[in-house]
Backbone of each chain as nested JSON, in Angstrom:
{
  "chains": [
    {"id": "A", "residues": [
      {"number": 1, "name": "GLY", "atoms": {"N": [61.027, -11.722, 6.459], "CA": [60.035, -12.086, 7.468], "C": [58.623, -11.885, 6.953]}},
      {"number": 2, "name": "ASP", "atoms": {"N": [57.641, -12.305, 7.748], "CA": [56.236, -12.269, 7.348], "C": [55.566, -11.066, 8.023]}},
      {"number": 3, "name": "VAL", "atoms": {"N": [55.113, -10.122, 7.201], "CA": [54.552, -8.871, 7.736], "C": [53.325, -9.123, 8.616]}},
      {"number": 4, "name": "ALA", "atoms": {"N": [52.431, -10.007, 8.152], "CA": [51.192, -10.262, 8.914], "C": [51.524, -10.894, 10.265]}},
      {"number": 5, "name": "ALA", "atoms": {"N": [52.449, -11.854, 10.255], "CA": [52.832, -12.498, 11.514], "C": [53.504, -11.472, 12.422]}},
      {"number": 6, "name": "GLY", "atoms": {"N": [54.272, -10.586, 11.819], "CA": [54.936, -9.542, 12.603], "C": [53.918, -8.604, 13.227]}},
      {"number": 7, "name": "LYS", "atoms": {"N": [52.893, -8.262, 12.459], "CA": [51.855, -7.369, 12.982], "C": [51.181, -8.024, 14.186]}},
      {"number": 8, "name": "ALA", "atoms": {"N": [50.891, -9.323, 14.062], "CA": [50.225, -10.027, 15.165], "C": [51.11, -10.007, 16.4]}},
      {"number": 9, "name": "LYS", "atoms": {"N": [52.393, -10.158, 16.177], "CA": [53.344, -10.255, 17.298], "C": [53.586, -8.876, 17.94]}},
      {"number": 10, "name": "SER", "atoms": {"N": [53.211, -7.817, 17.212], "CA": [53.635, -6.472, 17.639], "C": [52.721, -5.81, 18.67]}},
      {"number": 11, "name": "ALA", "atoms": {"N": [51.713, -6.561, 19.123], "CA": [50.754, -5.954, 20.061], "C": [51.468, -5.333, 21.265]}},
      {"number": 12, "name": "THR", "atoms": {"N": [52.407, -6.061, 21.859], "CA": [53.106, -5.52, 23.037], "C": [53.973, -4.334, 22.655]}},
      {"number": 13, "name": "CYS", "atoms": {"N": [54.593, -4.426, 21.491], "CA": [55.545, -3.377, 21.078], "C": [54.836, -2.027, 20.884]}},
      {"number": 14, "name": "ALA", "atoms": {"N": [53.548, -2.128, 20.459], "CA": [52.815, -0.901, 20.107], "C": [52.701, 0.053, 21.286]}},
      {"number": 15, "name": "ALA", "atoms": {"N": [52.743, -0.481, 22.501], "CA": [52.594, 0.368, 23.681], "C": [53.646, 1.475, 23.688]}},
      {"number": 16, "name": "CYS", "atoms": {"N": [54.876, 1.117, 23.289], "CA": [55.949, 2.128, 23.3], "C": [56.218, 2.664, 21.899]}},
      {"number": 17, "name": "HIS", "atoms": {"N": [56.195, 1.789, 20.898], "CA": [56.6, 2.184, 19.559], "C": [55.439, 2.672, 18.691]}},
      {"number": 18, "name": "GLY", "atoms": {"N": [54.198, 2.592, 19.261], "CA": [53.048, 3.099, 18.504], "C": [52.49, 2.039, 17.577]}},
      {"number": 19, "name": "ALA", "atoms": {"N": [51.177, 1.987, 17.432], "CA": [50.534, 1.0, 16.539], "C": [50.989, 1.236, 15.101]}},
      {"number": 20, "name": "ASN", "atoms": {"N": [51.324, 2.485, 14.78], "CA": [51.78, 2.795, 13.42], "C": [53.298, 2.92, 13.357]}},
      {"number": 21, "name": "GLY", "atoms": {"N": [53.966, 2.52, 14.424], "CA": [55.432, 2.534, 14.428], "C": [56.039, 3.888, 14.736]}},
      {"number": 22, "name": "ILE", "atoms": {"N": [55.186, 4.854, 15.102], "CA": [55.689, 6.171, 15.511], "C": [55.499, 6.27, 17.023]}},
      {"number": 23, "name": "SER", "atoms": {"N": [56.634, 6.357, 17.719], "CA": [56.595, 6.33, 19.173], "C": [55.963, 7.59, 19.75]}},
      {"number": 24, "name": "GLN", "atoms": {"N": [55.232, 7.433, 20.872], "CA": [54.662, 8.612, 21.556], "C": [55.621, 9.083, 22.637]}},
      {"number": 25, "name": "ILE", "atoms": {"N": [56.726, 8.365, 22.823], "CA": [57.614, 8.637, 23.957], "C": [58.979, 9.065, 23.407]}},
      {"number": 26, "name": "PRO", "atoms": {"N": [59.405, 10.291, 23.754], "CA": [60.615, 10.849, 23.134], "C": [61.875, 9.998, 23.292]}},
      {"number": 27, "name": "MET", "atoms": {"N": [61.935, 9.195, 24.34], "CA": [63.142, 8.369, 24.54], "C": [63.118, 7.114, 23.686]}},
      {"number": 28, "name": "TYR", "atoms": {"N": [61.945, 6.752, 23.156], "CA": [61.818, 5.494, 22.408], "C": [61.724, 5.797, 20.927]}},
      {"number": 29, "name": "PRO", "atoms": {"N": [62.431, 5.009, 20.11], "CA": [62.537, 5.332, 18.684], "C": [61.281, 5.012, 17.877]}},
      {"number": 30, "name": "ASN", "atoms": {"N": [61.1, 5.814, 16.833], "CA": [60.143, 5.439, 15.802], "C": [60.729, 4.239, 15.067]}},
      {"number": 31, "name": "LEU", "atoms": {"N": [59.869, 3.309, 14.657], "CA": [60.348, 2.129, 13.926], "C": [59.77, 2.081, 12.515]}},
      {"number": 32, "name": "ALA", "atoms": {"N": [58.745, 2.895, 12.254], "CA": [58.049, 2.837, 10.959], "C": [59.015, 3.12, 9.815]}},
      {"number": 33, "name": "GLY", "atoms": {"N": [59.056, 2.208, 8.844], "CA": [59.905, 2.39, 7.671], "C": [61.386, 2.256, 7.928]}},
      {"number": 34, "name": "GLN", "atoms": {"N": [61.746, 1.778, 9.129], "CA": [63.172, 1.629, 9.43], "C": [63.741, 0.492, 8.583]}},
      {"number": 35, "name": "LYS", "atoms": {"N": [65.051, 0.442, 8.44], "CA": [65.715, -0.615, 7.663], "C": [65.482, -1.976, 8.33]}},
      {"number": 36, "name": "GLU", "atoms": {"N": [64.977, -2.947, 7.554], "CA": [64.629, -4.268, 8.074], "C": [65.841, -4.953, 8.718]}},
      {"number": 37, "name": "GLN", "atoms": {"N": [66.968, -4.943, 8.029], "CA": [68.158, -5.635, 8.563], "C": [68.643, -4.959, 9.847]}},
      {"number": 38, "name": "TYR", "atoms": {"N": [68.554, -3.624, 9.885], "CA": [68.955, -2.909, 11.1], "C": [68.073, -3.335, 12.271]}},
      {"number": 39, "name": "LEU", "atoms": {"N": [66.766, -3.445, 12.027], "CA": [65.842, -3.855, 13.092], "C": [66.185, -5.259, 13.591]}},
      {"number": 40, "name": "VAL", "atoms": {"N": [66.495, -6.164, 12.656], "CA": [66.859, -7.533, 13.064], "C": [68.099, -7.487, 13.95]}},
      {"number": 41, "name": "LEU", "atoms": {"N": [69.103, -6.734, 13.512], "CA": [70.363, -6.67, 14.278], "C": [70.126, -6.132, 15.684]}},
      {"number": 42, "name": "GLN", "atoms": {"N": [69.261, -5.102, 15.782], "CA": [69.044, -4.497, 17.109], "C": [68.242, -5.416, 18.031]}},
      {"number": 43, "name": "MET", "atoms": {"N": [67.204, -6.06, 17.498], "CA": [66.416, -6.976, 18.345], "C": [67.291, -8.128, 18.839]}},
      {"number": 44, "name": "LYS", "atoms": {"N": [68.154, -8.625, 17.959], "CA": [69.052, -9.716, 18.382], "C": [70.061, -9.213, 19.409]}},
      {"number": 45, "name": "ALA", "atoms": {"N": [70.544, -7.983, 19.212], "CA": [71.517, -7.421, 20.162], "C": [70.876, -7.28, 21.54]}},
      {"number": 46, "name": "PHE", "atoms": {"N": [69.611, -6.844, 21.564], "CA": [68.921, -6.721, 22.853], "C": [68.669, -8.111, 23.448]}},
      {"number": 47, "name": "ARG", "atoms": {"N": [68.255, -9.047, 22.591], "CA": [67.932, -10.403, 23.085], "C": [69.171, -11.071, 23.654]}},
      {"number": 48, "name": "ASP", "atoms": {"N": [70.292, -10.897, 22.937], "CA": [71.508, -11.617, 23.315], "C": [72.392, -10.807, 24.267]}},
      {"number": 49, "name": "GLY", "atoms": {"N": [71.95, -9.64, 24.715], "CA": [72.659, -8.873, 25.726], "C": [73.785, -7.998, 25.209]}},
      {"number": 50, "name": "GLU", "atoms": {"N": [73.95, -7.955, 23.891], "CA": [75.025, -7.133, 23.321], "C": [74.666, -5.661, 23.456]}},
      {"number": 51, "name": "ARG", "atoms": {"N": [73.383, -5.374, 23.393], "CA": [72.862, -4.014, 23.604], "C": [71.904, -4.097, 24.777]}},
      {"number": 52, "name": "LYS", "atoms": {"N": [72.001, -3.16, 25.688], "CA": [71.213, -3.281, 26.929], "C": [70.293, -2.086, 27.121]}},
      {"number": 53, "name": "ASN", "atoms": {"N": [69.053, -2.364, 27.527], "CA": [68.149, -1.291, 27.938], "C": [67.164, -1.907, 28.929]}},
      {"number": 54, "name": "MET", "atoms": {"N": [66.926, -1.197, 30.03], "CA": [66.114, -1.761, 31.11], "C": [64.736, -2.221, 30.651]}},
      {"number": 55, "name": "VAL", "atoms": {"N": [64.174, -1.452, 29.707], "CA": [62.819, -1.786, 29.25], "C": [62.881, -2.764, 28.077]}},
      {"number": 56, "name": "MET", "atoms": {"N": [63.785, -2.5, 27.132], "CA": [63.752, -3.258, 25.876], "C": [64.345, -4.67, 26.017]}},
      {"number": 57, "name": "SER", "atoms": {"N": [65.36, -4.812, 26.875], "CA": [66.012, -6.134, 26.962], "C": [65.018, -7.242, 27.322]}},
      {"number": 58, "name": "PRO", "atoms": {"N": [64.189, -7.036, 28.387], "CA": [63.238, -8.111, 28.711], "C": [62.192, -8.322, 27.612]}},
      {"number": 59, "name": "MET", "atoms": {"N": [61.92, -7.287, 26.832], "CA": [60.955, -7.438, 25.735], "C": [61.532, -8.364, 24.647]}},
      {"number": 60, "name": "ALA", "atoms": {"N": [62.828, -8.223, 24.416], "CA": [63.447, -8.979, 23.324], "C": [63.788, -10.414, 23.726]}},
      {"number": 61, "name": "LYS", "atoms": {"N": [64.014, -10.586, 25.028], "CA": [64.476, -11.897, 25.524], "C": [63.701, -13.076, 24.931]}},
      {"number": 62, "name": "PRO", "atoms": {"N": [62.348, -13.068, 25.014], "CA": [61.619, -14.276, 24.597], "C": [61.453, -14.436, 23.093]}},
      {"number": 63, "name": "LEU", "atoms": {"N": [61.958, -13.489, 22.302], "CA": [61.658, -13.539, 20.858], "C": [62.48, -14.618, 20.151]}},
      {"number": 64, "name": "SER", "atoms": {"N": [61.841, -15.341, 19.253], "CA": [62.561, -16.324, 18.427], "C": [63.118, -15.587, 17.215]}},
      {"number": 65, "name": "ASP", "atoms": {"N": [63.99, -16.257, 16.475], "CA": [64.52, -15.662, 15.251], "C": [63.388, -15.344, 14.272]}},
      {"number": 66, "name": "ASP", "atoms": {"N": [62.386, -16.226, 14.234], "CA": [61.248, -15.966, 13.33], "C": [60.467, -14.738, 13.795]}},
      {"number": 67, "name": "ASP", "atoms": {"N": [60.218, -14.651, 15.108], "CA": [59.519, -13.466, 15.635], "C": [60.257, -12.2, 15.195]}},
      {"number": 68, "name": "ILE", "atoms": {"N": [61.575, -12.246, 15.355], "CA": [62.4, -11.068, 15.046], "C": [62.307, -10.735, 13.553]}},
      {"number": 69, "name": "ALA", "atoms": {"N": [62.404, -11.768, 12.708], "CA": [62.321, -11.537, 11.251], "C": [60.956, -10.953, 10.898]}},
      {"number": 70, "name": "ASN", "atoms": {"N": [59.899, -11.482, 11.527], "CA": [58.546, -11.014, 11.202], "C": [58.311, -9.59, 11.7]}},
      {"number": 71, "name": "LEU", "atoms": {"N": [58.762, -9.306, 12.931], "CA": [58.599, -7.949, 13.476], "C": [59.37, -6.938, 12.629]}},
      {"number": 72, "name": "ALA", "atoms": {"N": [60.576, -7.321, 12.216], "CA": [61.39, -6.408, 11.397], "C": [60.688, -6.14, 10.071]}},
      {"number": 73, "name": "ALA", "atoms": {"N": [60.134, -7.204, 9.468], "CA": [59.436, -7.028, 8.181], "C": [58.216, -6.127, 8.372]}},
      {"number": 74, "name": "PHE", "atoms": {"N": [57.506, -6.323, 9.473], "CA": [56.315, -5.519, 9.733], "C": [56.681, -4.038, 9.869]}},
      {"number": 75, "name": "TYR", "atoms": {"N": [57.596, -3.72, 10.774], "CA": [57.919, -2.303, 11.01], "C": [58.545, -1.642, 9.776]}},
      {"number": 76, "name": "ALA", "atoms": {"N": [59.375, -2.414, 9.053], "CA": [59.985, -1.846, 7.839], "C": [58.913, -1.53, 6.797]}},
      {"number": 77, "name": "SER", "atoms": {"N": [57.801, -2.256, 6.872], "CA": [56.741, -2.074, 5.863], "C": [55.869, -0.86, 6.148]}},
      {"number": 78, "name": "LEU", "atoms": {"N": [55.985, -0.295, 7.351], "CA": [55.084, 0.803, 7.719], "C": [55.528, 2.128, 7.105]}},
      {"number": 79, "name": "ASP", "atoms": {"N": [54.554, 2.995, 6.82], "CA": [54.822, 4.322, 6.26], "C": [55.667, 5.124, 7.266]}},
      {"number": 80, "name": "PRO", "atoms": {"N": [56.866, 5.584, 6.847], "CA": [57.732, 6.297, 7.779], "C": [57.073, 7.529, 8.388]}},
      {"number": 81, "name": "ALA", "atoms": {"N": [56.063, 8.061, 7.682], "CA": [55.386, 9.243, 8.232], "C": [54.228, 8.842, 9.146]}},
      {"number": 82, "name": "GLY", "atoms": {"N": [54.037, 7.521, 9.309], "CA": [53.034, 7.051, 10.263], "C": [51.612, 7.09, 9.754]}},
      {"number": 83, "name": "LYS", "atoms": {"N": [51.462, 7.299, 8.436], "CA": [50.072, 7.34, 7.934], "C": [49.645, 5.973, 7.441]}}
    ]},
    {"id": "B", "residues": [
      {"number": 1, "name": "GLY", "atoms": {"N": [68.575, 21.609, 20.201], "CA": [69.788, 21.841, 19.402], "C": [69.514, 22.742, 18.218]}},
      {"number": 2, "name": "ASP", "atoms": {"N": [70.565, 23.126, 17.524], "CA": [70.46, 24.048, 16.384], "C": [70.508, 23.263, 15.08]}},
      {"number": 3, "name": "VAL", "atoms": {"N": [69.397, 23.308, 14.325], "CA": [69.288, 22.499, 13.104], "C": [70.366, 22.857, 12.083]}},
      {"number": 4, "name": "ALA", "atoms": {"N": [70.615, 24.154, 11.891], "CA": [71.596, 24.556, 10.878], "C": [72.998, 24.089, 11.271]}},
      {"number": 5, "name": "ALA", "atoms": {"N": [73.323, 24.233, 12.552], "CA": [74.649, 23.777, 13.003], "C": [74.737, 22.266, 12.867]}},
      {"number": 6, "name": "GLY", "atoms": {"N": [73.625, 21.579, 13.134], "CA": [73.599, 20.121, 12.986], "C": [73.81, 19.717, 11.545]}},
      {"number": 7, "name": "LYS", "atoms": {"N": [73.192, 20.449, 10.65], "CA": [73.34, 20.131, 9.22], "C": [74.803, 20.277, 8.81]}},
      {"number": 8, "name": "ALA", "atoms": {"N": [75.433, 21.36, 9.287], "CA": [76.837, 21.587, 8.929], "C": [77.696, 20.442, 9.453]}},
      {"number": 9, "name": "LYS", "atoms": {"N": [77.364, 19.977, 10.644], "CA": [78.176, 18.933, 11.293], "C": [77.928, 17.565, 10.664]}},
      {"number": 10, "name": "SER", "atoms": {"N": [76.83, 17.438, 9.903], "CA": [76.394, 16.105, 9.463], "C": [77.072, 15.605, 8.188]}},
      {"number": 11, "name": "ALA", "atoms": {"N": [78.02, 16.38, 7.671], "CA": [78.654, 15.994, 6.402], "C": [79.196, 14.56, 6.472]}},
      {"number": 12, "name": "THR", "atoms": {"N": [79.902, 14.223, 7.538], "CA": [80.481, 12.875, 7.648], "C": [79.372, 11.825, 7.793]}},
      {"number": 13, "name": "CYS", "atoms": {"N": [78.35, 12.194, 8.542], "CA": [77.281, 11.22, 8.846], "C": [76.538, 10.803, 7.572]}},
      {"number": 14, "name": "ALA", "atoms": {"N": [76.465, 11.793, 6.623], "CA": [75.653, 11.561, 5.421], "C": [76.148, 10.366, 4.624]}},
      {"number": 15, "name": "ALA", "atoms": {"N": [77.43, 10.052, 4.754], "CA": [77.994, 8.936, 3.983], "C": [77.229, 7.647, 4.254]}},
      {"number": 16, "name": "CYS", "atoms": {"N": [76.874, 7.429, 5.521], "CA": [76.151, 6.195, 5.876], "C": [74.658, 6.445, 6.043]}},
      {"number": 17, "name": "HIS", "atoms": {"N": [74.289, 7.581, 6.657], "CA": [72.891, 7.809, 6.997], "C": [72.131, 8.569, 5.91]}},
      {"number": 18, "name": "GLY", "atoms": {"N": [72.846, 8.965, 4.834], "CA": [72.163, 9.66, 3.734], "C": [72.052, 11.152, 3.988]}},
      {"number": 19, "name": "ALA", "atoms": {"N": [72.207, 11.946, 2.954], "CA": [72.101, 13.41, 3.09], "C": [70.697, 13.781, 3.579]}},
      {"number": 20, "name": "ASN", "atoms": {"N": [69.714, 12.936, 3.245], "CA": [68.331, 13.218, 3.678], "C": [67.939, 12.37, 4.873]}},
      {"number": 21, "name": "GLY", "atoms": {"N": [68.923, 11.708, 5.462], "CA": [68.657, 10.928, 6.666], "C": [68.094, 9.544, 6.412]}},
      {"number": 22, "name": "ILE", "atoms": {"N": [68.037, 9.167, 5.111], "CA": [67.594, 7.816, 4.762], "C": [68.831, 7.042, 4.316]}},
      {"number": 23, "name": "SER", "atoms": {"N": [69.161, 6.016, 5.085], "CA": [70.388, 5.274, 4.84], "C": [70.309, 4.466, 3.55]}},
      {"number": 24, "name": "GLN", "atoms": {"N": [71.468, 4.363, 2.843], "CA": [71.522, 3.524, 1.628], "C": [71.999, 2.128, 1.994]}},
      {"number": 25, "name": "ILE", "atoms": {"N": [72.315, 1.916, 3.259], "CA": [72.962, 0.666, 3.676], "C": [72.032, -0.046, 4.665]}},
      {"number": 26, "name": "PRO", "atoms": {"N": [71.581, -1.266, 4.321], "CA": [70.558, -1.94, 5.129], "C": [70.912, -2.119, 6.601]}},
      {"number": 27, "name": "MET", "atoms": {"N": [72.199, -2.191, 6.919], "CA": [72.592, -2.397, 8.321], "C": [72.549, -1.082, 9.107]}},
      {"number": 28, "name": "TYR", "atoms": {"N": [72.509, 0.046, 8.403], "CA": [72.571, 1.343, 9.098], "C": [71.198, 1.993, 9.094]}},
      {"number": 29, "name": "PRO", "atoms": {"N": [70.811, 2.567, 10.245], "CA": [69.446, 3.062, 10.378], "C": [69.165, 4.368, 9.652]}},
      {"number": 30, "name": "ASN", "atoms": {"N": [67.917, 4.495, 9.225], "CA": [67.42, 5.799, 8.806], "C": [67.34, 6.67, 10.062]}},
      {"number": 31, "name": "LEU", "atoms": {"N": [67.654, 7.948, 9.919], "CA": [67.579, 8.867, 11.056], "C": [66.539, 9.957, 10.83]}},
      {"number": 32, "name": "ALA", "atoms": {"N": [66.074, 10.103, 9.582], "CA": [65.154, 11.201, 9.238], "C": [63.886, 11.111, 10.075]}},
      {"number": 33, "name": "GLY", "atoms": {"N": [63.542, 12.217, 10.767], "CA": [62.325, 12.28, 11.563], "C": [62.348, 11.438, 12.821]}},
      {"number": 34, "name": "GLN", "atoms": {"N": [63.531, 10.917, 13.174], "CA": [63.618, 10.105, 14.398], "C": [63.419, 11.016, 15.616]}},
      {"number": 35, "name": "LYS", "atoms": {"N": [63.091, 10.436, 16.75], "CA": [62.882, 11.199, 17.985], "C": [64.194, 11.873, 18.408]}},
      {"number": 36, "name": "GLU", "atoms": {"N": [64.142, 13.187, 18.643], "CA": [65.34, 13.961, 18.978], "C": [66.019, 13.419, 20.238]}},
      {"number": 37, "name": "GLN", "atoms": {"N": [65.246, 13.175, 21.28], "CA": [65.836, 12.728, 22.547], "C": [66.469, 11.345, 22.385]}},
      {"number": 38, "name": "TYR", "atoms": {"N": [65.804, 10.48, 21.594], "CA": [66.369, 9.151, 21.345], "C": [67.721, 9.286, 20.65]}},
      {"number": 39, "name": "LEU", "atoms": {"N": [67.812, 10.171, 19.665], "CA": [69.077, 10.365, 18.936], "C": [70.175, 10.846, 19.885]}},
      {"number": 40, "name": "VAL", "atoms": {"N": [69.825, 11.782, 20.784], "CA": [70.819, 12.273, 21.747], "C": [71.315, 11.107, 22.609]}},
      {"number": 41, "name": "LEU", "atoms": {"N": [70.363, 10.306, 23.112], "CA": [70.739, 9.19, 23.991], "C": [71.66, 8.207, 23.277]}},
      {"number": 42, "name": "GLN", "atoms": {"N": [71.361, 7.934, 21.984], "CA": [72.18, 6.933, 21.27], "C": [73.566, 7.478, 20.948]}},
      {"number": 43, "name": "MET", "atoms": {"N": [73.654, 8.737, 20.535], "CA": [74.98, 9.296, 20.22], "C": [75.847, 9.329, 21.485]}},
      {"number": 44, "name": "LYS", "atoms": {"N": [75.217, 9.683, 22.611], "CA": [75.988, 9.704, 23.871], "C": [76.395, 8.287, 24.261]}},
      {"number": 45, "name": "ALA", "atoms": {"N": [75.493, 7.315, 24.04], "CA": [75.81, 5.922, 24.396], "C": [77.002, 5.439, 23.563]}},
      {"number": 46, "name": "PHE", "atoms": {"N": [77.012, 5.805, 22.267], "CA": [78.142, 5.412, 21.427], "C": [79.406, 6.148, 21.861]}},
      {"number": 47, "name": "ARG", "atoms": {"N": [79.258, 7.433, 22.154], "CA": [80.444, 8.238, 22.523], "C": [81.051, 7.717, 23.819]}},
      {"number": 48, "name": "ASP", "atoms": {"N": [80.171, 7.379, 24.773], "CA": [80.656, 7.011, 26.106], "C": [80.864, 5.502, 26.248]}},
      {"number": 49, "name": "GLY", "atoms": {"N": [80.682, 4.731, 25.167], "CA": [80.999, 3.309, 25.191], "C": [79.918, 2.409, 25.748]}},
      {"number": 50, "name": "GLU", "atoms": {"N": [78.759, 2.989, 26.08], "CA": [77.665, 2.183, 26.63], "C": [77.053, 1.337, 25.527]}},
      {"number": 51, "name": "ARG", "atoms": {"N": [77.077, 1.855, 24.329], "CA": [76.639, 1.129, 23.138], "C": [77.813, 1.066, 22.187]}},
      {"number": 52, "name": "LYS", "atoms": {"N": [78.074, -0.094, 21.611], "CA": [79.299, -0.25, 20.819], "C": [79.004, -0.659, 19.391]}},
      {"number": 53, "name": "ASN", "atoms": {"N": [79.699, -0.044, 18.451], "CA": [79.645, -0.497, 17.061], "C": [80.958, -0.093, 16.422]}},
      {"number": 54, "name": "MET", "atoms": {"N": [81.559, -1.028, 15.683], "CA": [82.894, -0.795, 15.138], "C": [82.984, 0.482, 14.301]}},
      {"number": 55, "name": "VAL", "atoms": {"N": [81.901, 0.768, 13.587], "CA": [81.937, 1.941, 12.706], "C": [81.47, 3.186, 13.465]}},
      {"number": 56, "name": "MET", "atoms": {"N": [80.37, 3.042, 14.223], "CA": [79.735, 4.233, 14.81], "C": [80.496, 4.771, 16.03]}},
      {"number": 57, "name": "SER", "atoms": {"N": [81.096, 3.882, 16.819], "CA": [81.765, 4.354, 18.043], "C": [82.821, 5.416, 17.748]}},
      {"number": 58, "name": "PRO", "atoms": {"N": [83.736, 5.168, 16.775], "CA": [84.746, 6.207, 16.497], "C": [84.132, 7.484, 15.92]}},
      {"number": 59, "name": "MET", "atoms": {"N": [82.989, 7.345, 15.275], "CA": [82.336, 8.544, 14.738], "C": [81.819, 9.432, 15.872]}},
      {"number": 60, "name": "ALA", "atoms": {"N": [81.309, 8.765, 16.906], "CA": [80.69, 9.525, 18.006], "C": [81.726, 10.068, 18.98]}},
      {"number": 61, "name": "LYS", "atoms": {"N": [82.851, 9.388, 19.061], "CA": [83.886, 9.743, 20.05], "C": [84.158, 11.245, 20.136]}},
      {"number": 62, "name": "PRO", "atoms": {"N": [84.45, 11.909, 18.995], "CA": [84.881, 13.322, 19.105], "C": [83.747, 14.312, 19.3]}},
      {"number": 63, "name": "LEU", "atoms": {"N": [82.491, 13.843, 19.344], "CA": [81.381, 14.802, 19.372], "C": [81.219, 15.45, 20.751]}},
      {"number": 64, "name": "SER", "atoms": {"N": [80.976, 16.75, 20.757], "CA": [80.682, 17.456, 22.012], "C": [79.183, 17.337, 22.28]}},
      {"number": 65, "name": "ASP", "atoms": {"N": [78.782, 17.72, 23.473], "CA": [77.345, 17.697, 23.796], "C": [76.572, 18.61, 22.839]}},
      {"number": 66, "name": "ASP", "atoms": {"N": [77.174, 19.747, 22.488], "CA": [76.488, 20.654, 21.552], "C": [76.36, 20.018, 20.175]}},
      {"number": 67, "name": "ASP", "atoms": {"N": [77.452, 19.384, 19.718], "CA": [77.392, 18.696, 18.418], "C": [76.226, 17.705, 18.416]}},
      {"number": 68, "name": "ILE", "atoms": {"N": [76.157, 16.948, 19.514], "CA": [75.13, 15.908, 19.613], "C": [73.732, 16.53, 19.604]}},
      {"number": 69, "name": "ALA", "atoms": {"N": [73.553, 17.604, 20.37], "CA": [72.241, 18.27, 20.417], "C": [71.873, 18.801, 19.032]}},
      {"number": 70, "name": "ASN", "atoms": {"N": [72.872, 19.363, 18.336], "CA": [72.596, 19.954, 17.009], "C": [72.296, 18.876, 15.978]}},
      {"number": 71, "name": "LEU", "atoms": {"N": [73.085, 17.777, 16.0], "CA": [72.85, 16.686, 15.054], "C": [71.472, 16.06, 15.289]}},
      {"number": 72, "name": "ALA", "atoms": {"N": [71.112, 15.902, 16.564], "CA": [69.805, 15.308, 16.886], "C": [68.679, 16.21, 16.377]}},
      {"number": 73, "name": "ALA", "atoms": {"N": [68.845, 17.519, 16.583], "CA": [67.817, 18.459, 16.119], "C": [67.707, 18.41, 14.599]}},
      {"number": 74, "name": "PHE", "atoms": {"N": [68.864, 18.326, 13.935], "CA": [68.857, 18.29, 12.473], "C": [68.129, 17.052, 11.953]}},
      {"number": 75, "name": "TYR", "atoms": {"N": [68.539, 15.869, 12.416], "CA": [67.93, 14.641, 11.877], "C": [66.455, 14.534, 12.245]}},
      {"number": 76, "name": "ALA", "atoms": {"N": [66.11, 14.981, 13.464], "CA": [64.694, 14.934, 13.87], "C": [63.85, 15.851, 12.977]}},
      {"number": 77, "name": "SER", "atoms": {"N": [64.5, 16.878, 12.423], "CA": [63.751, 17.858, 11.606], "C": [63.501, 17.366, 10.185]}},
      {"number": 78, "name": "LEU", "atoms": {"N": [64.179, 16.29, 9.795], "CA": [64.062, 15.842, 8.403], "C": [62.776, 15.057, 8.16]}},
      {"number": 79, "name": "ASP", "atoms": {"N": [62.262, 15.147, 6.935], "CA": [61.045, 14.426, 6.543], "C": [61.293, 12.923, 6.654]}},
      {"number": 80, "name": "PRO", "atoms": {"N": [60.484, 12.223, 7.455], "CA": [60.735, 10.79, 7.641], "C": [60.706, 10.002, 6.334]}},
      {"number": 81, "name": "ALA", "atoms": {"N": [60.017, 10.562, 5.34], "CA": [59.979, 9.845, 4.056], "C": [61.161, 10.237, 3.172]}},
      {"number": 82, "name": "GLY", "atoms": {"N": [62.017, 11.118, 3.69], "CA": [63.237, 11.44, 2.966], "C": [63.073, 12.456, 1.849]}},
      {"number": 83, "name": "LYS", "atoms": {"N": [61.868, 13.085, 1.802], "CA": [61.701, 14.096, 0.723], "C": [62.124, 15.46, 1.215]}}
    ]}
  ]
}
């Protein structure tokens, strides 16, 4: 995926997952430096209803495959320590 | 949870998630430095069938609440960069 396009798309995600991919909310996961393929699988699972969460499912619903690839590339590219 | 007890319990988990919590397998998530509460929620979801994965579900099945609390504390305590 395209990191820059993913960053642009991530504005909404930052509210829960943090602008640097480190979540401020204990129930929500850090995404910084996470495995790119794992992120793709989870976003698709939420989008397609295989994995359900009251907050995350509606967030994933409108995402295209390209959005998902770009967001995954973006978060995987972030420093896992959030710096 | 108890980090030392979690570390002892994590021997099986290390095969996929890495001894340092950084997975060697692109489909499996890094757990190092992840949010403790998020880890508890996911292990319980896998154990109780709310979240399903062919590999992870049987791993979570036998875990007690204490095991889960200890494993979550252990992985949350690890350096997110895996050092």
